[in-house]
C-alpha positions in Angstrom: 16.3 5.4 24.1 17.1 6.4 20.5 13.8 4.9 19.2 12.2 7.9 20.8 13.9 10.2 18.3 12.2 8.6 15.3 9.6 11.1 14.1 6.5 9.0 13.6 3.2 10.6 12.8 0.5 8.4 14.5 -1.3 6.3 13.7 1.1 4.0 12.0 -0.1 0.9 10.0 1.8 -2.0 8.4 0.9 -5.4 6.9 1.1 -8.3 9.4 4.1 -9.8 7.5 6.0 -6.6 8.3 5.9 -7.1 12.0 9.6 -7.2 12.4 10.5 -4.7 9.7 11.8 -1.2 10.1 8.7 1.0 9.4 10.0 4.1 7.6 7.5 6.8 7.0 8.2 8.6 3.7 4.7 10.1 3.6 2.1 10.8 6.2 -1.4 9.4 5.5 -2.8 8.2 2.2 -2.7 10.2 -1.1 -6.4 9.2 -1.9 -7.9 8.7 1.6 -11.6 8.6 0.3 -12.5 5.0 0.3 -15.9 4.4 2.1 -14.6 1.3 4.0 -11.2 2.6 5.2 -10.7 4.6 8.4 -6.9 4.1 8.6 -5.7 7.6 7.7 -8.9 9.7 8.1 -7.3 11.5 11.1 -4.4 12.6 8.9 -3.9 15.1 6.1 -1.6 13.6 3.4 1.9 15.1 3.2 5.3 14.1 1.9 8.0 14.0 4.5 11.2 16.1 4.1 14.1 14.1 2.8 16.4 15.2 5.7 13.9 13.9 8.2 13.6 10.5 6.4 17.4 10.1 6.2 17.7 11.1 9.9 15.3 8.3 10.8 17.4 5.9 8.8 20.5 7.0 10.6 18.9 6.7 14.1 17.4 3.2 13.4 20.8 2.0 12.0 22.4 2.8 15.3 19.8 0.7 17.2 19.3 -2.2 14.7 22.2 -2.3 12.3 21.3 -5.8 11.3 18.0 -4.7 9.8 17.0 -7.0 6.9 13.5 -5.7 6.0 12.1 -2.2 5.6 8.5 -1.1 5.0 7.9 2.3 3.5 4.8 4.0 5.0 2.3 5.4 5.0 -0.6 4.5 2.7 1.0 4.9 -0.8 4.7 5.6 -0.9 4.7 4.8 -4.7 3.0 8.2 -5.2 6.5 9.7 -4.8 8.5 10.4 -7.9 10.8 7.7 -9.0 13.8 9.9 -8.5 12.9 10.6 -4.9 12.1 6.9 -4.2 15.4 5.8 -5.6 17.3 8.2 -3.3 15.6 6.6 -0.3 16.1 3.1 -1.6 19.8 3.7 -2.2 20.2 5.3 1.2 18.7 2.2 2.8 20.9 -0.2 0.9 24.0 1.8 1.8 23.1 2.0 5.5 21.9 -1.6 6.1 24.4 -4.2 4.7 22.0 -7.1 5.6 19.0 -5.5 3.9 17.2 -8.1 1.7 13.7 -6.6 1.1 12.0 -3.2 0.9 8.2 -3.1 0.6 5.4 -0.6 0.4 1.7 -0.2 0.0 0.7 0.9 -3.5 -2.2 2.1 -5.5 -2.3 0.3 -8.9 -3.1 3.5 -10.8 0.2 5.0 -9.5 2.1 1.9 -10.8 0.4 2.4 -14.2 1.8 6.0 -14.3 5.4 4.8 -13.9 7.2 3.6 -17.0 8.5 0.0 -17.3 12.1 1.2 -16.9 11.2 3.2 -13.7 9.6 0.2 -12.1 12.6 -1.9 -13.1 15.0 0.7 -11.5 12.9 0.6 -8.3 13.1 -3.2 -8.2 16.9 -3.2 -8.8 17.3 -0.7 -6.0 15.6 -3.0 -3.6 11.8 -2.6 -3.9 10.9 -6.3 -3.9 7.2 -6.4 -2.7 4.1 -4.2 -2.9 0.9 -4.6 -1.0 -2.2 -3.7 -2.9 -5.8 -3.5 -1.7 -7.7 -4.8 -4.7 -10.8 -4.8 -2.4 -13.0 -6.0 -5.4 -12.7 -6.8 -9.0 -16.2 -5.4 -9.8 -16.2 -2.0 -11.4 -19.7 -1.1 -10.1 -18.7 -1.8 -6.5 -15.4 0.0 -6.9 -17.4 3.2 -7.7 -19.8 2.6 -4.8 -16.9 2.4 -2.3 -15.3 5.5 -3.9 -12.1 3.6 -4.8 -9.9 5.4 -7.3 -9.4 2.3 -9.3 -11.1 0.1 -12.0 -10.7 -3.5 -13.0 -8.4 -2.3 -15.8 -6.1 0.0 -13.7 -5.8 -2.7 -11.0 -4.8 -5.4 -13.4 -2.6 -3.1 -15.4 -0.7 -1.9 -12.3 -0.1 -5.3 -10.8 1.0 -6.9 -14.1 3.3 -3.9 -14.9 5.0 -4.3 -11.5 5.3 -8.1 -12.1 7.1 -7.6 -15.4 9.6 -5.4 -13.5 10.2 -8.3 -11.1 8.3 -6.8 -8.1 6.1 -9.3 -6.2 2.6 -8.4 -5.1 0.5 -9.2 -2.1 -3.1 -8.4 -2.7 -6.2 -8.1 -0.5 -9.9 -8.6 -1.1 -12.6 -7.6 1.3 -15.4 -10.1 2.1 -18.8 -8.5 2.6 -17.8 -5.3 0.9 -21.0 -5.0 -1.2 -23.3 -6.6 1.3 -26.0 -9.0 0.1 -27.0 -6.9 -2.9 -23.6 -7.0 -4.7 -22.2 -10.2 -3.2 -22.4 -12.3 -6.4 -20.8 -9.8 -8.8 -18.2 -9.0 -6.1 -17.2 -12.7 -5.8 -17.2 -13.5 -9.6 -15.3 -10.4 -10.8 -12.8 -10.6 -7.9 -12.0 -14.2 -8.8 -11.7 -13.1 -12.4 -9.2 -10.4 -11.5 -7.1 -12.6 -9.2 -6.9 -15.3 -11.9 -5.7 -12.7 -14.4 -3.0 -11.1 -12.4 -1.8 -14.2 -10.4 -0.5 -12.4 -7.4 2.3 -13.9 -5.3 0.2 -13.6 -2.2 -3.5 -13.3 -1.7 -5.5 -12.6 1.5 -9.2 -12.0 2.2 -10.1 -9.5 4.9 -13.6 -9.0 6.5 -15.4 -5.6 6.2 -15.4 -4.0 9.6 -17.2 -0.9 11.0 -14.9 0.8 13.6 -17.2 3.8 13.7 -20.5 1.9 13.2 -22.3 0.5 10.2 -24.2 3.8 9.7 -21.0 5.7 9.0 -20.2 3.2 6.3 -23.7 3.5 4.8 -23.3 7.3 4.7 -20.1 6.9 2.7 -21.2 4.0 0.5 -22.6 5.4 -2.7 -25.5 2.9 -3.0 -27.7 0.6 -1.0 -25.8 -1.5 1.5 -27.7 -4.4 3.1 
């Protein structure tokens, strides 16, 4: 079957709402990949896929599902690519799939901040309609403790900048992230951040320990209760 020719690098992750989307890996892994709570891409070393391999996957998928209407750009932070490179991919998708109505991606807010207003507008006009952002928490102290490469300011700035360009946002918070000790400041500052940025979609996830709680404690830069 032609699906077998798609060059996926496992494991592959996508948001629940992208269950029926074409998952197109433009990078392998996450460009940051140091968060204490996240094990998604710890088995991978970050790399950018070759353009010819990406375009070949598009061609193969179009032969199997020509009516594709949604595409999700993987892996962990496709927005890290240059705007020029992203635009080439977006244009190729639009030319290949006539029924395409949405392209989406995970994004780090700090990478959105780095792009200019005009760059983000170009990406939106080329089809990037939705970005998924793990806010995790709005508390700066807790962001440091989980080794997240963001602050309250960069998170708010990135989301609002994308919003001005027309790009919708789906954001995630993690319940229990700071344990008992940090729960109050986690809740208060997360609510403050969400109220400020007014995302289009908001979900709360629950902190999990796929490799055990002690592994998380070893990576958490403080006392976790």
